[in-house]
PDB file of N, CA, C and O in Angstrom:
ATOM      1  N   MET A   1     130.185  26.002 -35.479  1.00  0.00           N
ATOM      2  CA  MET A   1     129.730  26.863 -34.431  1.00  0.00           C
ATOM      3  C   MET A   1     129.533  28.241 -35.048  1.00  0.00           C
ATOM      4  O   MET A   1     130.323  28.691 -35.877  1.00  0.00           O
ATOM      5  N   ASN A   2     128.461  28.896 -34.623  1.00  0.00           N
ATOM      6  CA  ASN A   2     128.169  30.218 -35.151  1.00  0.00           C
ATOM      7  C   ASN A   2     127.541  31.058 -34.041  1.00  0.00           C
ATOM      8  O   ASN A   2     126.970  30.522 -33.092  1.00  0.00           O
ATOM      9  N   THR A   3     127.652  32.359 -34.169  1.00  0.00           N
ATOM     10  CA  THR A   3     127.145  33.285 -33.161  1.00  0.00           C
ATOM     11  C   THR A   3     126.195  34.267 -33.817  1.00  0.00           C
ATOM     12  O   THR A   3     126.487  34.793 -34.891  1.00  0.00           O
ATOM     13  N   GLY A   4     125.055  34.519 -33.179  1.00  0.00           N
ATOM     14  CA  GLY A   4     124.103  35.488 -33.703  1.00  0.00           C
ATOM     15  C   GLY A   4     122.720  35.271 -33.121  1.00  0.00           C
ATOM     16  O   GLY A   4     122.529  34.489 -32.190  1.00  0.00           O
ATOM     17  N   GLU A   5     121.765  35.980 -33.693  1.00  0.00           N
ATOM     18  CA  GLU A   5     120.388  35.897 -33.210  1.00  0.00           C
ATOM     19  C   GLU A   5     119.706  34.626 -33.709  1.00  0.00           C
ATOM     20  O   GLU A   5     119.978  34.138 -34.806  1.00  0.00           O
ATOM     21  N   ALA A   6     118.808  34.103 -32.867  1.00  0.00           N
ATOM     22  CA  ALA A   6     118.030  32.919 -33.220  1.00  0.00           C
ATOM     23  C   ALA A   6     116.717  32.971 -32.457  1.00  0.00           C
ATOM     24  O   ALA A   6     116.604  33.650 -31.437  1.00  0.00           O
ATOM     25  N   LEU A   7     115.736  32.253 -32.957  1.00  0.00           N
ATOM     26  CA  LEU A   7     114.466  32.116 -32.260  1.00  0.00           C
ATOM     27  C   LEU A   7     114.500  30.813 -31.476  1.00  0.00           C
ATOM     28  O   LEU A   7     114.863  29.763 -32.004  1.00  0.00           O
ATOM     29  N   VAL A   8     114.113  30.898 -30.199  1.00  0.00           N
ATOM     30  CA  VAL A   8     114.169  29.749 -29.315  1.00  0.00           C
ATOM     31  C   VAL A   8     112.814  29.566 -28.679  1.00  0.00           C
ATOM     32  O   VAL A   8     112.218  30.538 -28.214  1.00  0.00           O
ATOM     33  N   GLY A   9     112.302  28.329 -28.645  1.00  0.00           N
ATOM     34  CA  GLY A   9     111.030  28.105 -27.981  1.00  0.00           C
ATOM     35  C   GLY A   9     110.422  26.764 -28.319  1.00  0.00           C
ATOM     36  O   GLY A   9     111.056  25.906 -28.932  1.00  0.00           O
ATOM     37  N   LEU A  10     109.169  26.602 -27.901  1.00  0.00           N
ATOM     38  CA  LEU A  10     108.417  25.390 -28.152  1.00  0.00           C
ATOM     39  C   LEU A  10     107.702  25.514 -29.488  1.00  0.00           C
ATOM     40  O   LEU A  10     107.061  26.529 -29.758  1.00  0.00           O
ATOM     41  N   LEU A  11     107.808  24.496 -30.318  1.00  0.00           N
ATOM     42  CA  LEU A  11     107.138  24.459 -31.606  1.00  0.00           C
ATOM     43  C   LEU A  11     106.287  23.210 -31.699  1.00  0.00           C
ATOM     44  O   LEU A  11     106.631  22.171 -31.135  1.00  0.00           O
ATOM     45  N   GLY A  12     105.170  23.312 -32.415  1.00  0.00           N
ATOM     46  CA  GLY A  12     104.331  22.152 -32.660  1.00  0.00           C
ATOM     47  C   GLY A  12     102.999  22.249 -31.956  1.00  0.00           C
ATOM     48  O   GLY A  12     102.709  23.226 -31.265  1.00  0.00           O
ATOM     49  N   ALA A  13     102.187  21.214 -32.145  1.00  0.00           N
ATOM     50  CA  ALA A  13     100.872  21.121 -31.514  1.00  0.00           C
ATOM     51  C   ALA A  13     101.033  20.610 -30.091  1.00  0.00           C
ATOM     52  O   ALA A  13     102.098  20.122 -29.714  1.00  0.00           O
ATOM     53  N   GLU A  14      99.965  20.727 -29.302  1.00  0.00           N
ATOM     54  CA  GLU A  14     100.047  20.294 -27.904  1.00  0.00           C
ATOM     55  C   GLU A  14     100.484  18.846 -27.759  1.00  0.00           C
ATOM     56  O   GLU A  14     101.182  18.504 -26.804  1.00  0.00           O
ATOM     57  N   SER A  15     100.086  17.999 -28.685  1.00  0.00           N
ATOM     58  CA  SER A  15     100.432  16.579 -28.574  1.00  0.00           C
ATOM     59  C   SER A  15     101.861  16.278 -29.018  1.00  0.00           C
ATOM     60  O   SER A  15     102.366  15.183 -28.770  1.00  0.00           O
ATOM     61  N   GLY A  16     102.508  17.223 -29.664  1.00  0.00           N
ATOM     62  CA  GLY A  16     103.848  16.951 -30.159  1.00  0.00           C
ATOM     63  C   GLY A  16     104.753  18.161 -30.157  1.00  0.00           C
ATOM     64  O   GLY A  16     105.368  18.472 -31.177  1.00  0.00           O
ATOM     65  N   ARG A  17     104.846  18.839 -29.056  1.00  0.00           N
ATOM     66  CA  ARG A  17     105.708  20.018 -28.968  1.00  0.00           C
ATOM     67  C   ARG A  17     107.153  19.611 -28.714  1.00  0.00           C
ATOM     68  O   ARG A  17     107.440  18.616 -28.050  1.00  0.00           O
ATOM     69  N   SER A  18     108.040  20.410 -29.263  1.00  0.00           N
ATOM     70  CA  SER A  18     109.459  20.190 -28.984  1.00  0.00           C
ATOM     71  C   SER A  18     110.137  21.540 -28.837  1.00  0.00           C
ATOM     72  O   SER A  18     109.742  22.523 -29.465  1.00  0.00           O
ATOM     73  N   TYR A  19     111.151  21.573 -28.009  1.00  0.00           N
ATOM     74  CA  TYR A  19     111.945  22.768 -27.791  1.00  0.00           C
ATOM     75  C   TYR A  19     112.951  22.844 -28.931  1.00  0.00           C
ATOM     76  O   TYR A  19     113.661  21.874 -29.194  1.00  0.00           O
ATOM     77  N   THR A  20     113.019  23.978 -29.606  1.00  0.00           N
ATOM     78  CA  THR A  20     113.893  24.073 -30.761  1.00  0.00           C
ATOM     79  C   THR A  20     114.499  25.456 -30.904  1.00  0.00           C
ATOM     80  O   THR A  20     114.057  26.409 -30.264  1.00  0.00           O
ATOM     81  N   VAL A  21     115.510  25.556 -31.747  1.00  0.00           N
ATOM     82  CA  VAL A  21     116.176  26.813 -32.071  1.00  0.00           C
ATOM     83  C   VAL A  21     116.188  26.914 -33.593  1.00  0.00           C
ATOM     84  O   VAL A  21     116.598  25.974 -34.275  1.00  0.00           O
ATOM     85  N   ILE A  22     115.737  28.057 -34.132  1.00  0.00           N
ATOM     86  CA  ILE A  22     115.691  28.212 -35.579  1.00  0.00           C
ATOM     87  C   ILE A  22     116.218  29.586 -35.984  1.00  0.00           C
ATOM     88  O   ILE A  22     116.277  30.507 -35.170  1.00  0.00           O
ATOM     89  N   GLY A  23     116.591  29.707 -37.232  1.00  0.00           N
ATOM     90  CA  GLY A  23     117.040  30.988 -37.768  1.00  0.00           C
ATOM     91  C   GLY A  23     118.277  30.821 -38.632  1.00  0.00           C
ATOM     92  O   GLY A  23     118.871  29.744 -38.685  1.00  0.00           O
ATOM     93  N   ASP A  24     118.658  31.892 -39.304  1.00  0.00           N
ATOM     94  CA  ASP A  24     119.804  31.869 -40.206  1.00  0.00           C
ATOM     95  C   ASP A  24     121.089  31.515 -39.473  1.00  0.00           C
ATOM     96  O   ASP A  24     121.929  30.793 -40.009  1.00  0.00           O
ATOM     97  N   THR A  25     121.249  32.012 -38.263  1.00  0.00           N
ATOM     98  CA  THR A  25     122.448  31.705 -37.465  1.00  0.00           C
ATOM     99  C   THR A  25     122.568  30.203 -37.235  1.00  0.00           C
ATOM    100  O   THR A  25     123.654  29.634 -37.348  1.00  0.00           O
ATOM    101  N   VAL A  26     121.454  29.570 -36.914  1.00  0.00           N
ATOM    102  CA  VAL A  26     121.427  28.129 -36.655  1.00  0.00           C
ATOM    103  C   VAL A  26     121.700  27.356 -37.943  1.00  0.00           C
ATOM    104  O   VAL A  26     122.457  26.386 -37.938  1.00  0.00           O
ATOM    105  N   ASN A  27     121.089  27.782 -39.041  1.00  0.00           N
ATOM    106  CA  ASN A  27     121.305  27.108 -40.322  1.00  0.00           C
ATOM    107  C   ASN A  27     122.772  27.163 -40.722  1.00  0.00           C
ATOM    108  O   ASN A  27     123.339  26.156 -41.147  1.00  0.00           O
ATOM    109  N   LEU A  28     123.390  28.338 -40.587  1.00  0.00           N
ATOM    110  CA  LEU A  28     124.796  28.447 -40.950  1.00  0.00           C
ATOM    111  C   LEU A  28     125.666  27.598 -40.018  1.00  0.00           C
ATOM    112  O   LEU A  28     126.631  26.983 -40.471  1.00  0.00           O
ATOM    113  N   ALA A  29     125.341  27.560 -38.738  1.00  0.00           N
ATOM    114  CA  ALA A  29     126.099  26.719 -37.798  1.00  0.00           C
ATOM    115  C   ALA A  29     126.065  25.259 -38.241  1.00  0.00           C
ATOM    116  O   ALA A  29     127.085  24.572 -38.185  1.00  0.00           O
ATOM    117  N   ALA A  30     124.910  24.783 -38.677  1.00  0.00           N
ATOM    118  CA  ALA A  30     124.795  23.397 -39.141  1.00  0.00           C
ATOM    119  C   ALA A  30     125.644  23.170 -40.384  1.00  0.00           C
ATOM    120  O   ALA A  30     126.287  22.128 -40.516  1.00  0.00           O
ATOM    121  N   ARG A  31     125.649  24.138 -41.294  1.00  0.00           N
ATOM    122  CA  ARG A  31     126.468  24.011 -42.512  1.00  0.00           C
ATOM    123  C   ARG A  31     127.964  24.021 -42.178  1.00  0.00           C
ATOM    124  O   ARG A  31     128.741  23.269 -42.767  1.00  0.00           O
ATOM    125  N   LEU A  32     128.357  24.869 -41.237  1.00  0.00           N
ATOM    126  CA  LEU A  32     129.765  24.921 -40.831  1.00  0.00           C
ATOM    127  C   LEU A  32     130.179  23.606 -40.176  1.00  0.00           C
ATOM    128  O   LEU A  32     131.267  23.093 -40.435  1.00  0.00           O
ATOM    129  N   GLU A  33     129.318  23.070 -39.340  1.00  0.00           N
ATOM    130  CA  GLU A  33     129.615  21.790 -38.697  1.00  0.00           C
ATOM    131  C   GLU A  33     129.855  20.705 -39.745  1.00  0.00           C
ATOM    132  O   GLU A  33     130.742  19.865 -39.590  1.00  0.00           O
ATOM    133  N   GLY A  34     129.061  20.730 -40.806  1.00  0.00           N
ATOM    134  CA  GLY A  34     129.211  19.742 -41.868  1.00  0.00           C
ATOM    135  C   GLY A  34     130.517  19.867 -42.633  1.00  0.00           C
ATOM    136  O   GLY A  34     130.931  18.920 -43.302  1.00  0.00           O
ATOM    137  N   GLN A  35     131.178  21.024 -42.549  1.00  0.00           N
ATOM    138  CA  GLN A  35     132.442  21.243 -43.245  1.00  0.00           C
ATOM    139  C   GLN A  35     133.665  20.920 -42.377  1.00  0.00           C
ATOM    140  O   GLN A  35     134.793  20.906 -42.870  1.00  0.00           O
ATOM    141  N   ALA A  36     133.439  20.666 -41.105  1.00  0.00           N
ATOM    142  CA  ALA A  36     134.556  20.425 -40.186  1.00  0.00           C
ATOM    143  C   ALA A  36     135.129  19.021 -40.378  1.00  0.00           C
ATOM    144  O   ALA A  36     134.382  18.044 -40.435  1.00  0.00           O
ATOM    145  N   PRO A  37     136.438  18.925 -40.476  1.00  0.00           N
ATOM    146  CA  PRO A  37     137.057  17.592 -40.518  1.00  0.00           C
ATOM    147  C   PRO A  37     136.788  16.867 -39.195  1.00  0.00           C
ATOM    148  O   PRO A  37     136.514  17.511 -38.183  1.00  0.00           O
ATOM    149  N   ALA A  38     136.864  15.560 -39.198  1.00  0.00           N
ATOM    150  CA  ALA A  38     136.617  14.762 -37.992  1.00  0.00           C
ATOM    151  C   ALA A  38     137.498  15.257 -36.843  1.00  0.00           C
ATOM    152  O   ALA A  38     138.712  15.395 -36.988  1.00  0.00           O
ATOM    153  N   GLY A  39     136.870  15.515 -35.713  1.00  0.00           N
ATOM    154  CA  GLY A  39     137.596  15.949 -34.525  1.00  0.00           C
ATOM    155  C   GLY A  39     137.988  17.407 -34.501  1.00  0.00           C
ATOM    156  O   GLY A  39     138.701  17.832 -33.592  1.00  0.00           O
ATOM    157  N   ARG A  40     137.544  18.188 -35.474  1.00  0.00           N
ATOM    158  CA  ARG A  40     137.898  19.612 -35.562  1.00  0.00           C
ATOM    159  C   ARG A  40     136.623  20.451 -35.491  1.00  0.00           C
ATOM    160  O   ARG A  40     135.517  19.918 -35.578  1.00  0.00           O
ATOM    161  N   VAL A  41     136.786  21.767 -35.331  1.00  0.00           N
ATOM    162  CA  VAL A  41     135.662  22.693 -35.215  1.00  0.00           C
ATOM    163  C   VAL A  41     135.839  23.824 -36.217  1.00  0.00           C
ATOM    164  O   VAL A  41     136.921  24.398 -36.337  1.00  0.00           O
ATOM    165  N   VAL A  42     134.767  24.137 -36.934  1.00  0.00           N
ATOM    166  CA  VAL A  42     134.740  25.291 -37.834  1.00  0.00           C
ATOM    167  C   VAL A  42     133.815  26.329 -37.222  1.00  0.00           C
ATOM    168  O   VAL A  42     132.715  26.004 -36.776  1.00  0.00           O
ATOM    169  N   ILE A  43     134.267  27.593 -37.202  1.00  0.00           N
ATOM    170  CA  ILE A  43     133.457  28.670 -36.629  1.00  0.00           C
ATOM    171  C   ILE A  43     133.214  29.755 -37.664  1.00  0.00           C
ATOM    172  O   ILE A  43     133.963  29.898 -38.630  1.00  0.00           O
ATOM    173  N   GLY A  44     132.142  30.521 -37.437  1.00  0.00           N
ATOM    174  CA  GLY A  44     131.828  31.658 -38.285  1.00  0.00           C
ATOM    175  C   GLY A  44     132.554  32.911 -37.812  1.00  0.00           C
ATOM    176  O   GLY A  44     133.170  32.929 -36.746  1.00  0.00           O
ATOM    177  N   GLU A  45     132.468  33.950 -38.625  1.00  0.00           N
ATOM    178  CA  GLU A  45     133.187  35.195 -38.339  1.00  0.00           C
ATOM    179  C   GLU A  45     132.742  35.847 -37.033  1.00  0.00           C
ATOM    180  O   GLU A  45     133.583  36.344 -36.284  1.00  0.00           O
ATOM    181  N   ALA A  46     131.438  35.856 -36.742  1.00  0.00           N
ATOM    182  CA  ALA A  46     130.957  36.477 -35.507  1.00  0.00           C
ATOM    183  C   ALA A  46     131.492  35.751 -34.279  1.00  0.00           C
ATOM    184  O   ALA A  46     131.784  36.385 -33.265  1.00  0.00           O
ATOM    185  N   THR A  47     131.622  34.442 -34.357  1.00  0.00           N
ATOM    186  CA  THR A  47     132.182  33.673 -33.245  1.00  0.00           C
ATOM    187  C   THR A  47     133.653  34.014 -33.061  1.00  0.00           C
ATOM    188  O   THR A  47     134.126  34.147 -31.933  1.00  0.00           O
ATOM    189  N   LEU A  48     134.373  34.155 -34.164  1.00  0.00           N
ATOM    190  CA  LEU A  48     135.781  34.534 -34.084  1.00  0.00           C
ATOM    191  C   LEU A  48     135.944  35.890 -33.399  1.00  0.00           C
ATOM    192  O   LEU A  48     136.832  36.063 -32.564  1.00  0.00           O
ATOM    193  N   ARG A  49     135.086  36.852 -33.751  1.00  0.00           N
ATOM    194  CA  ARG A  49     135.154  38.185 -33.122  1.00  0.00           C
ATOM    195  C   ARG A  49     134.864  38.123 -31.629  1.00  0.00           C
ATOM    196  O   ARG A  49     135.402  38.914 -30.855  1.00  0.00           O
ATOM    197  N   ALA A  50     134.006  37.174 -31.220  1.00  0.00           N
ATOM    198  CA  ALA A  50     133.641  37.046 -29.807  1.00  0.00           C
ATOM    199  C   ALA A  50     134.711  36.336 -28.977  1.00  0.00           C
ATOM    200  O   ALA A  50     134.649  36.335 -27.748  1.00  0.00           O
ATOM    201  N   LEU A  51     135.694  35.733 -29.652  1.00  0.00           N
ATOM    202  CA  LEU A  51     136.731  34.979 -28.951  1.00  0.00           C
ATOM    203  C   LEU A  51     138.120  35.495 -29.327  1.00  0.00           C
ATOM    204  O   LEU A  51     138.884  34.791 -29.986  1.00  0.00           O
ATOM    205  N   PRO A  52     138.448  36.720 -28.911  1.00  0.00           N
ATOM    206  CA  PRO A  52     139.752  37.270 -29.274  1.00  0.00           C
ATOM    207  C   PRO A  52     140.886  36.381 -28.755  1.00  0.00           C
ATOM    208  O   PRO A  52     140.835  35.865 -27.638  1.00  0.00           O
ATOM    209  N   GLY A  53     141.890  36.222 -29.583  1.00  0.00           N
ATOM    210  CA  GLY A  53     143.039  35.409 -29.197  1.00  0.00           C
ATOM    211  C   GLY A  53     142.924  33.941 -29.585  1.00  0.00           C
ATOM    212  O   GLY A  53     143.891  33.190 -29.456  1.00  0.00           O
ATOM    213  N   LEU A  54     141.756  33.523 -30.056  1.00  0.00           N
ATOM    214  CA  LEU A  54     141.593  32.134 -30.472  1.00  0.00           C
ATOM    215  C   LEU A  54     142.445  31.873 -31.706  1.00  0.00           C
ATOM    216  O   LEU A  54     142.410  32.646 -32.663  1.00  0.00           O
ATOM    217  N   ARG A  55     143.199  30.803 -31.687  1.00  0.00           N
ATOM    218  CA  ARG A  55     144.040  30.465 -32.843  1.00  0.00           C
ATOM    219  C   ARG A  55     143.204  29.730 -33.888  1.00  0.00           C
ATOM    220  O   ARG A  55     142.593  28.700 -33.602  1.00  0.00           O
ATOM    221  N   THR A  56     143.190  30.275 -35.095  1.00  0.00           N
ATOM    222  CA  THR A  56     142.396  29.700 -36.172  1.00  0.00           C
ATOM    223  C   THR A  56     143.156  29.755 -37.485  1.00  0.00           C
ATOM    224  O   THR A  56     144.170  30.440 -37.612  1.00  0.00           O
ATOM    225  N   GLU A  57     142.643  29.020 -38.452  1.00  0.00           N
ATOM    226  CA  GLU A  57     143.124  29.068 -39.827  1.00  0.00           C
ATOM    227  C   GLU A  57     141.928  29.434 -40.704  1.00  0.00           C
ATOM    228  O   GLU A  57     140.901  28.760 -40.625  1.00  0.00           O
ATOM    229  N   PRO A  58     142.018  30.475 -41.538  1.00  0.00           N
ATOM    230  CA  PRO A  58     140.885  30.825 -42.394  1.00  0.00           C
ATOM    231  C   PRO A  58     140.625  29.729 -43.426  1.00  0.00           C
ATOM    232  O   PRO A  58     141.549  29.086 -43.923  1.00  0.00           O
ATOM    233  N   ILE A  59     139.361  29.537 -43.729  1.00  0.00           N
ATOM    234  CA  ILE A  59     138.965  28.623 -44.797  1.00  0.00           C
ATOM    235  C   ILE A  59     138.537  29.506 -45.961  1.00  0.00           C
ATOM    236  O   ILE A  59     137.484  30.141 -45.913  1.00  0.00           O
ATOM    237  N   GLU A  60     139.344  29.543 -46.986  1.00  0.00           N
ATOM    238  CA  GLU A  60     139.106  30.434 -48.128  1.00  0.00           C
ATOM    239  C   GLU A  60     138.001  29.900 -49.033  1.00  0.00           C
ATOM    240  O   GLU A  60     137.962  28.711 -49.350  1.00  0.00           O
ATOM    241  N   GLY A  61     137.100  30.798 -49.446  1.00  0.00           N
ATOM    242  CA  GLY A  61     136.095  30.474 -50.457  1.00  0.00           C
ATOM    243  C   GLY A  61     135.111  29.391 -50.083  1.00  0.00           C
ATOM    244  O   GLY A  61     134.627  28.672 -50.957  1.00  0.00           O
ATOM    245  N   LEU A  62     134.800  29.254 -48.797  1.00  0.00           N
ATOM    246  CA  LEU A  62     133.861  28.211 -48.368  1.00  0.00           C
ATOM    247  C   LEU A  62     132.451  28.553 -48.840  1.00  0.00           C
ATOM    248  O   LEU A  62     131.923  29.624 -48.541  1.00  0.00           O
ATOM    249  N   ARG A  63     131.865  27.639 -49.568  1.00  0.00           N
ATOM    250  CA  ARG A  63     130.502  27.813 -50.055  1.00  0.00           C
ATOM    251  C   ARG A  63     129.620  26.778 -49.365  1.00  0.00           C
ATOM    252  O   ARG A  63     129.989  25.610 -49.246  1.00  0.00           O
ATOM    253  N   VAL A  64     128.442  27.226 -48.908  1.00  0.00           N
ATOM    254  CA  VAL A  64     127.513  26.333 -48.227  1.00  0.00           C
ATOM    255  C   VAL A  64     126.134  26.476 -48.836  1.00  0.00           C
ATOM    256  O   VAL A  64     125.795  27.511 -49.410  1.00  0.00           O
ATOM    257  N   LYS A  65     125.354  25.438 -48.705  1.00  0.00           N
ATOM    258  CA  LYS A  65     123.983  25.428 -49.216  1.00  0.00           C
ATOM    259  C   LYS A  65     123.191  26.577 -48.588  1.00  0.00           C
ATOM    260  O   LYS A  65     123.297  26.834 -47.389  1.00  0.00           O
ATOM    261  N   GLY A  66     122.404  27.257 -49.405  1.00  0.00           N
ATOM    262  CA  GLY A  66     121.563  28.337 -48.917  1.00  0.00           C
ATOM    263  C   GLY A  66     122.199  29.713 -48.977  1.00  0.00           C
ATOM    264  O   GLY A  66     121.555  30.707 -48.641  1.00  0.00           O
ATOM    265  N   ARG A  67     123.444  29.787 -49.396  1.00  0.00           N
ATOM    266  CA  ARG A  67     124.146  31.074 -49.514  1.00  0.00           C
ATOM    267  C   ARG A  67     124.597  31.257 -50.955  1.00  0.00           C
ATOM    268  O   ARG A  67     125.101  30.322 -51.577  1.00  0.00           O
ATOM    269  N   SER A  68     124.416  32.459 -51.481  1.00  0.00           N
ATOM    270  CA  SER A  68     124.790  32.698 -52.879  1.00  0.00           C
ATOM    271  C   SER A  68     126.295  32.896 -53.045  1.00  0.00           C
ATOM    272  O   SER A  68     126.838  32.630 -54.118  1.00  0.00           O
ATOM    273  N   GLY A  69     126.965  33.352 -52.012  1.00  0.00           N
ATOM    274  CA  GLY A  69     128.412  33.567 -52.093  1.00  0.00           C
ATOM    275  C   GLY A  69     129.127  32.730 -51.053  1.00  0.00           C
ATOM    276  O   GLY A  69     128.526  31.914 -50.355  1.00  0.00           O
ATOM    277  N   SER A  70     130.419  32.956 -50.971  1.00  0.00           N
ATOM    278  CA  SER A  70     131.188  32.227 -49.966  1.00  0.00           C
ATOM    279  C   SER A  70     130.971  32.870 -48.591  1.00  0.00           C
ATOM    280  O   SER A  70     130.576  34.031 -48.485  1.00  0.00           O
ATOM    281  N   VAL A  71     131.237  32.088 -47.552  1.00  0.00           N
ATOM    282  CA  VAL A  71     131.092  32.581 -46.175  1.00  0.00           C
ATOM    283  C   VAL A  71     132.467  32.640 -45.526  1.00  0.00           C
ATOM    284  O   VAL A  71     133.362  31.871 -45.873  1.00  0.00           O
ATOM    285  N   ASP A  72     132.623  33.554 -44.590  1.00  0.00           N
ATOM    286  CA  ASP A  72     133.859  33.650 -43.827  1.00  0.00           C
ATOM    287  C   ASP A  72     133.813  32.613 -42.718  1.00  0.00           C
ATOM    288  O   ASP A  72     132.957  32.676 -41.835  1.00  0.00           O
ATOM    289  N   ALA A  73     134.733  31.659 -42.765  1.00  0.00           N
ATOM    290  CA  ALA A  73     134.768  30.587 -41.776  1.00  0.00           C
ATOM    291  C   ALA A  73     136.212  30.304 -41.416  1.00  0.00           C
ATOM    292  O   ALA A  73     137.138  30.600 -42.171  1.00  0.00           O
ATOM    293  N   TYR A  74     136.376  29.718 -40.233  1.00  0.00           N
ATOM    294  CA  TYR A  74     137.716  29.505 -39.691  1.00  0.00           C
ATOM    295  C   TYR A  74     137.779  28.141 -39.022  1.00  0.00           C
ATOM    296  O   TYR A  74     136.847  27.733 -38.329  1.00  0.00           O
ATOM    297  N   LEU A  75     138.881  27.444 -39.233  1.00  0.00           N
ATOM    298  CA  LEU A  75     139.133  26.174 -38.592  1.00  0.00           C
ATOM    299  C   LEU A  75     139.900  26.457 -37.301  1.00  0.00           C
ATOM    300  O   LEU A  75     140.967  27.071 -37.331  1.00  0.00           O
ATOM    301  N   VAL A  76     139.359  26.011 -36.176  1.00  0.00           N
ATOM    302  CA  VAL A  76     140.034  26.234 -34.894  1.00  0.00           C
ATOM    303  C   VAL A  76     141.290  25.371 -34.853  1.00  0.00           C
ATOM    304  O   VAL A  76     141.255  24.168 -35.110  1.00  0.00           O
ATOM    305  N   ALA A  77     142.409  26.033 -34.517  1.00  0.00           N
ATOM    306  CA  ALA A  77     143.717  25.327 -34.511  1.00  0.00           C
ATOM    307  C   ALA A  77     143.876  24.471 -33.279  1.00  0.00           C
ATOM    308  O   ALA A  77     144.904  23.815 -33.112  1.00  0.00           O
TER     309      ALA A  77
END
């Protein structure tokens, strides 16, 4: 799960349009989801800031595809 700006709308030609969400926020959310253990949730730093009091465990040095450095991510307790 990640929080931030994204582009939302219909994409494609008239014969094959689909409603979609795109952007860096969405890409990182997908990468974080892929790092979550079964039955658990991983969130990004902006999501953590938006949910004060949420119990989490930091994931140190998490590296994801498309990022040159590690990202700040947290496992929801």
